[in-house]
C-alpha positions in Angstrom: 64.6 -18.4 30.0 69.2 -18.8 29.5 70.5 -22.2 28.7 72.8 -23.9 32.2 76.0 -24.5 30.6 78.7 -26.6 32.0 81.1 -23.8 33.8 77.7 -22.8 35.4 77.5 -26.1 37.0 81.0 -26.2 37.3 81.7 -23.1 39.6 78.3 -23.8 41.7 80.4 -27.2 43.1 84.2 -25.2 42.5 85.2 -27.9 40.7 86.7 -28.0 36.8 85.1 -28.1 34.1 86.4 -31.3 32.9 85.4 -33.0 35.6 81.3 -31.5 35.2 82.1 -33.1 31.9 83.3 -36.5 32.4 80.7 -37.3 34.4 77.9 -35.9 33.0 79.0 -38.0 29.3 80.4 -41.6 31.4 84.0 -40.6 30.0 85.8 -44.5 30.5 89.0 -43.4 33.1 86.9 -41.1 35.4 88.5 -41.1 38.5 85.6 -38.6 40.8 84.2 -40.3 44.1 80.9 -41.4 44.8 79.7 -38.3 47.2 81.7 -35.9 43.9 79.3 -37.5 41.7 76.1 -37.5 43.3 76.8 -33.2 43.5 77.4 -33.6 40.2 74.6 -35.5 38.9 71.9 -33.7 41.6 73.4 -30.8 40.7 73.0 -31.3 36.6 69.2 -32.2 37.5 68.1 -29.7 39.2 69.7 -26.9 37.0 68.4 -28.7 33.9 71.9 -29.2 32.4 72.4 -32.2 29.6 75.4 -32.7 27.3 75.1 -32.1 23.6 76.4 -34.6 21.6 78.7 -32.6 20.3 80.0 -32.3 23.6 79.3 -36.4 24.6 81.2 -37.0 21.3 84.5 -35.4 22.1 84.7 -36.7 26.2 83.4 -40.2 25.2 84.4 -40.3 21.4 80.4 -41.5 21.1 77.2 -40.0 20.7 74.5 -42.7 21.5 72.7 -42.2 18.7 71.4 -44.7 16.1 69.9 -43.6 13.1 67.4 -46.5 11.5 66.0 -46.1 7.9 63.3 -48.6 6.9 60.7 -48.6 3.9 57.7 -47.7 5.0 56.1 -45.9 8.1 52.5 -46.6 7.3 53.5 -50.3 7.1 53.3 -52.6 10.4 56.1 -54.8 9.5 58.8 -52.1 10.2 56.6 -50.4 13.0 56.7 -53.2 15.0 60.3 -54.1 14.0 61.3 -50.0 15.5 59.4 -50.0 18.1 61.4 -53.2 19.3 64.6 -52.1 18.5 64.3 -48.8 20.0 63.1 -51.3 23.2 66.3 -53.0 22.7 68.8 -50.1 22.8 67.0 -47.5 25.4 68.4 -49.7 28.2 71.4 -49.5 27.0 71.5 -45.9 26.9 71.2 -44.7 23.0 68.9 -42.7 20.9 67.4 -44.0 18.5 66.4 -41.6 15.7 64.3 -43.0 12.2 63.9 -42.3 8.6 61.5 -43.0 6.1 61.5 -43.7 2.6 58.2 -44.3 1.8 59.9 -47.0 -0.6 61.1 -43.7 -2.4 64.7 -44.6 -4.2 65.4 -40.1 -4.2 63.9 -39.8 -0.9 66.1 -43.2 1.2 69.2 -41.6 -0.6 68.8 -38.5 1.1 67.5 -40.1 4.2 70.6 -42.1 3.5 73.4 -38.7 3.5 71.7 -37.1 6.0 73.0 -40.2 7.8 76.5 -39.2 6.8 76.8 -35.8 7.7 75.5 -36.8 11.5 76.5 -38.0 14.6 75.2 -41.3 14.4 77.3 -44.3 16.2 76.0 -46.4 14.0 73.0 -46.9 11.2 70.8 -49.9 10.6 69.5 -49.9 7.4 66.1 -51.8 5.6 66.8 -53.1 2.1 68.8 -50.5 0.4 69.0 -51.0 -3.4 72.1 -51.6 -4.4 72.7 -48.3 -5.7 73.3 -46.9 -2.2 75.9 -49.0 -1.4 78.3 -46.0 -2.2 77.0 -44.1 0.5 76.7 -46.7 2.9 80.9 -47.3 2.2 81.0 -43.4 3.0 79.3 -43.8 6.1 81.4 -46.4 7.0 85.0 -44.4 5.8 83.6 -42.5 8.3 83.7 -44.5 11.2 80.3 -45.3 11.3 78.6 -49.3 12.3 76.4 -49.9 9.4 74.3 -53.0 9.3 72.0 -54.0 6.9 68.2 -55.6 7.6 66.1 -57.7 5.3 66.7 -59.7 2.3 69.4 -57.4 0.1 71.1 -57.3 -3.0 74.4 -57.5 -1.5 76.4 -59.4 1.2 79.5 -56.9 1.4 78.0 -55.3 5.1 76.6 -57.1 8.1 73.3 -58.7 7.8 70.3 -59.4 9.7 66.8 -61.1 7.8 64.6 -63.2 8.2 65.4 -66.7 5.9 63.3 -65.7 2.7 63.8 -68.7 1.3 62.3 -70.6 4.4 59.5 -68.3 3.8 58.4 -69.6 0.5 58.6 -73.3 1.5 56.8 -72.7 4.1 54.1 -71.5 2.7 54.1 -74.2 -0.5 54.4 -76.9 1.7 51.4 -76.0 3.4 49.5 -75.5 0.5 50.4 -78.9 -0.8 50.5 -80.7 2.4 46.3 -79.5 2.3 45.8 -81.2 -0.7 45.9 -78.0 -2.7 47.3 -78.7 -7.1 46.0 -76.1 -8.8 47.6 -72.8 -7.0 47.8 -69.2 -7.6 50.8 -67.3 -6.6 49.7 -63.5 -6.2 52.5 -60.7 -6.6 52.0 -57.0 -6.2 54.9 -56.6 -8.8 53.7 -53.6 -11.0 53.3 -51.3 -7.9 55.0 -48.3 -8.5 57.5 -48.3 -5.6 60.1 -50.9 -4.2 58.4 -53.0 -2.5 57.3 -54.7 -5.6 60.7 -56.0 -5.3 60.2 -57.4 -2.1 56.9 -58.9 -4.3 59.1 -60.5 -7.0 61.6 -61.9 -4.3 58.4 -63.4 -2.5 57.5 -65.3 -4.8 60.8 -66.4 -6.3 61.4 -68.0 -3.1 57.9 -69.6 -3.0 57.8 -71.1 -6.8 61.3 -72.7 -5.7 60.3 -75.1 -3.1 56.3 -75.2 -4.9 58.9 -76.8 -7.7 60.3 -78.8 -6.0 57.2 -80.0 -3.6 54.9 -80.7 -5.9 57.3 -81.8 -8.9 56.8 -79.8 -11.3 53.1 -79.4 -11.3 52.5 -76.0 -13.1 51.9 -72.7 -10.8 48.8 -69.7 -12.2 51.1 -66.7 -11.1 49.0 -63.6 -11.3 51.2 -60.1 -11.0 48.9 -57.3 -10.0 49.6 -53.7 -8.8 49.3 -52.7 -4.6 46.1 -53.0 -3.4 42.8 -53.3 -3.3 42.4 -52.7 -6.8 44.8 -55.2 -8.0 43.3 -58.2 -5.9 39.9 -57.3 -7.3 41.4 -57.6 -10.8 43.1 -61.2 -9.7 39.3 -61.8 -8.5 37.6 -61.2 -11.4 40.0 -63.5 -13.2 40.1 -66.4 -11.1 35.8 -65.9 -11.0 35.9 -66.2 -14.9 37.7 -69.5 -14.7 36.0 -72.7 -14.8 34.8 -74.8 -11.5 37.6 -76.8 -12.3 40.4 -74.8 -13.7 40.1 -72.1 -10.4 42.5 -72.0 -8.3 42.0 -73.9 -4.6 44.6 -71.5 -3.3 46.3 -67.8 -4.0 48.9 -67.5 -2.3 49.7 -64.0 -1.7 53.4 -62.1 -1.3 51.9 -60.0 1.6 49.2 -60.2 4.3 47.8 -56.6 3.0 47.5 -57.9 -0.3 46.1 -61.0 1.4 43.3 -59.1 3.0 43.2 -57.5 -0.2 42.1 -60.6 -1.8 39.7 -61.8 0.8 37.9 -58.3 0.5 38.0 -59.0 -3.6 36.4 -62.7 -3.3 33.7 -61.7 -0.9 32.4 -59.7 -3.7 32.4 -61.9 -6.3 30.6 -64.7 -4.2 33.6 -67.3 -3.7 33.9 -68.4 0.1 37.7 -68.0 2.1 38.0 -70.9 2.6 35.7 -73.2 1.2 35.7 -72.2 -2.3 39.6 -70.8 -2.4 42.3 -70.8 0.3 44.2 -67.6 0.7 47.5 -67.8 2.6 49.8 -64.0 3.0 53.0 -63.7 4.9 54.6 -61.0 7.7 51.2 -61.9 10.2 50.5 -57.6 10.6 48.2 -57.4 13.2 45.1 -57.4 11.2 46.1 -61.3 10.1 44.0 -62.3 13.0 41.8 -59.3 13.3 40.1 -60.3 10.2 36.6 -61.1 9.4 38.3 -64.9 8.1 41.2 -64.9 10.2 44.1 -64.9 8.0 46.4 -68.2 7.5 50.2 -66.6 7.1 54.2 -66.8 7.2 55.0 -64.8 10.8 58.0 -62.8 10.4 59.1 -62.8 14.1 59.8 -59.5 14.5 61.1 -59.1 17.8 63.6 -61.7 17.5 65.1 -59.9 14.7 65.4 -56.4 16.2 66.9 -58.5 19.2 69.2 -59.4 17.1 69.6 -56.5 14.8 70.8 -54.9 18.4 73.3 -57.3 19.3 74.9 -57.3 16.0 75.3 -53.6 16.5 76.2 -53.9 19.8 79.3 -56.2 19.4 80.6 -53.4 17.1 80.0 -50.4 19.8 81.5 -52.8 22.9 84.1 -53.3 21.2 85.2 -49.8 20.9 86.7 -49.4 17.9 86.2 -46.9 14.8 84.0 -48.8 11.9 86.0 -50.3 8.5 84.7 -52.7 5.5 85.2 -56.2 6.7 86.3 -58.9 4.4 83.9 -61.8 6.3 80.8 -60.0 7.2 78.6 -62.0 9.5 74.5 -62.8 8.2 72.3 -63.7 10.6 69.2 -66.2 9.6 66.0 -65.7 11.5 63.4 -68.5 11.3 60.0 -67.5 10.2 56.7 -69.3 11.5 53.6 -71.0 9.8 50.4 -69.6 11.7 47.5 -71.7 10.9 44.0 -69.8 11.0 40.8 -69.8 9.3 41.8 -68.5 5.5 43.2 -72.3 4.8 41.3 -75.2 4.9 42.6 -78.5 3.3 40.8 -80.0 -0.2 38.3 -82.2 0.0 36.9 -84.8 -3.0 
């Protein structure tokens, strides 16, 4: 079946093509009677006409397309964020196009280049490496707004992020308040992809508060590859230590690593939390459903998504093309300690 054209709609209603175009694209300043507008909308619906993104751009200066690039589709954190962001944008007439690099830098660069050549009104990018700043600047030069999300190696762009230092402080303070003095931090920094950088930054953000709270008490640090194999290596090391040298608590860079650690410790006949407490980070859905529900630091994805949308909306509503900002804003979202069953107070 041939596609219905704007000319066919106009002829059937005895109005001009420009009138149909301006009504269907919500062009600013359109002066059309309510009855004519209703006739045009009804005819377009009946005949299956939808304006192309190119036509929308010509009529309004906008495509109402937003691009979102995240690190991984396999990560509950980014999946939750995208769902909340899409829910925030939809009522305002925006369609969100989604891409993921699976923590691969070359793949991420290709995805960002696709955004550069696309017809986006704005782009939201999560945790992009410094090497890709040139692409972000080129996107802005095309008049497309760019917002970054997550801890970044740069502050040259508008940024919405969780207060990562507070994430580390909450975890360190919780373990200290529970009487833990022999603590180990477990990070999957040896992961072969960009996720290792996330673990590195989270370890650093735990180490500083721990040193301050404990007044320099040593912190055992253990780095592994990602997944269960890395957790098994860590559990084997922990179980090899004498009881009076063994950590009473393990802080993990992510919930996924913490959940793997629960399984690995169980395989080594070490009970959580009776023998060792475990705390994670993110509060993914599986954290509450684990055999031992996981104590963790919640990163409020819905609040993060709402803040990112509001930052974009302010720029889109202003109606001005994007430009490199001299003093780009930063919005910090506070994390939350969620205490479950995987941590307990140390008893003498």
